[in-house]
N, C-alpha and C positions, 0 to 999 in steps of 0.2 A: 147767064143774058138777060134772063129778067131783071136784076138790079141795076145793069145800066140803061134800061129803059126808063126806070126810073128814075134816076139821075139825072139821066137827060132831061127829062119831064120837067125838072123842074126849075129848066133854063127860059121854059117860056111862061112863067109867071109874070102877073102885073110886076110894076116899077115899084109899089106898094108893099108888097108882100115880100121881091126881094132885095128891098130896100128894108125891112123888119126883120129879114137873115140875117144881113150885113151887118148891122145894130150886135144880134144874138152872138156872133160868130167876134165879133173887135169886143164887145164884154166880157164874154167866155175867155178869151185869150186874155184879157187885162187881169182879169180879177184870178184868173189861174197861174199868171205870173206871180201875181203880188204877193198870193198867197203863201207860198213857198219855194221861195228863188234858189235856196241852197240845195237842196234836192236837184233841180233840172228836172222834173217831173211836171214840164207844163204842158199845157196845149197849143204851143204855140205853131209847132212843124203839125200837128193836125188840123186846125182852123186854117193856117194855110194851106193845105191841101184840099180841104174839105172847099174853100172859095175858089179853087181851080177849078175843081167839079162843078160847081154851081153856076159861078159866073161867066158868061160868054165873052164879054167885055174882059180882055187880060189888065187893063186899065184897075177895072172896079176890084176884080180880084188881087191884084197887087196890094189896094189899099186895106185891105183886110190885115195884113203882119204888118205891113206900114205903120197903122192908124196903132194898132193893139203895142207897137213895139216904144213908138213914138209917147204914146200916154203913162205904158206902162215905166218908163224909164224919168219922169216927174218926180216918183218917187224912192227909185233903186239910185246907187251910184252911179258917176259915168265912167265914160271905158278908157280914158284919157289922153284921146287924141282922137283929130276927127278921122285921120284913116283907119283907126281901130273899127270908130263905129262904122263908116263902111262896109266894114267886114261884116261884120255884125247883122248890120242893115240887108247886107247883099245875100251873106247865109243864111237869114231868117227869110229872106223874102224868097230865094228860089224855088222853094216845094211848090210856090203857087203853079210854076211849069209843069208839075208832074200830076197837074188836073188829067188832063189825058188819058194817062195812062191809068189812073185812079179811076174812069167813070168809067171802066170797065166794067167794075164792080167785083172783079175776082180778086181772094182773098189774098191769093201770092202778089195782085201787084200792089194792096193797099199795105202789107204786110213790108214787103219789099220797099217801095214807098215811103213807109216810114223811117224804116233800119235807114235809109242811103241820107236822108232827112239827117239824123242824130251823127254820123258820121261825116256827113259833109261840113255839117256846124263844126264837131268836133277837130278835123282835120285843118281848116281853114281858118277860126280863131285862133288858135295855139298857133300855128304856124304865125298869125300877123302878130302876134303877141311876143313869141320867139322874137323877129324880125324887127321890131318897132321898139323893144325894151332892152335894157341893159342886165335884164333878172338872168340872162341863159347866155354862154358864150355865144357868138355869131359862128358856130362848126355846127358839123354832124351829129355829135356827141351833145354839142350843149341842144339841141332841133331834140334828139331823143330826149334828152332829161326833160326837158318842156314837155313832152307828150306825155313822157309817162308819172310827171307833176299833177297833170290833169284828169288822168283819170279815177280816181275820185270824186270829181264831176262831173264826168260822163257815164259811170258805171250803171245810173239809174234812169239815163235821159235814153238809151233805145228802148227799156220795157214802158216809158212813160208815152212816147212819140207812140209808140203800136198801139197803145190802149185807148189812148186820146182821140188817132185816127180811126183806127176802128169803131167807138161809138161816136163821133162826127160823120165817119160816110153810112154808118147804119143808123143812123138817126135821121140822113137825111135821105137816105133809098126807105127806110120809115115811114117817112112824112111824102115824099115821091106816090109810094104805094096807095096811100091815105088819096092822094089826089087824084088817082087814075081811077081807083075806086067808085067815088064820087062823081067823079066824071063821067066816067061809063055809065054808071046807074041814074044822074038825074040832068045830064048835060050840062052841068056846071059844077062847078070845084071850090072850095072852101077856102081858098086859098089866088081864084080868080086870076087860073093858069088855063092853058088850053090854047086850040089852033086863032081862036078870037083875038089871044093876046099877041101873038108873031108880029 
């Protein structure tokens, strides 16, 4: 529960501090996605979960994965259709709403949320690909073939999502601990966080 208070305490940081953390999360997501898109070990789910933990305003939290996805898409191939893009954006966005679960700071909540992110992305985007293209017959067997063909792209995604989520939420917890320590010792904080900022 100590981690939960450290994570929740970050939400009362000054607007400038939160803006800086927003920029760091977006930059990390963009660079991580462009670094190696083939393996699918990207920080997208981790940054979305971290944004959901960090930002009290759900629109601000949602803007992290949306801006990161839009920016990185400038250098990556398109989706082939607007509907496919909508599915990809939705699958990338929804982890933000798991922030309240992850905010508990419990290891099982972080790992479970990260694994859910991978699974939902895999299931939804491949269902959309099957439905929106003629690559596979529109039968149950065709759907299973589509999911089977996508397994090589999925195989490393859960590991990446868990690793990035643990690193990012752990990093936020560490920053929260520093902020709390500084606040208790000096009455002020290095990130201008505290009750006076609420």
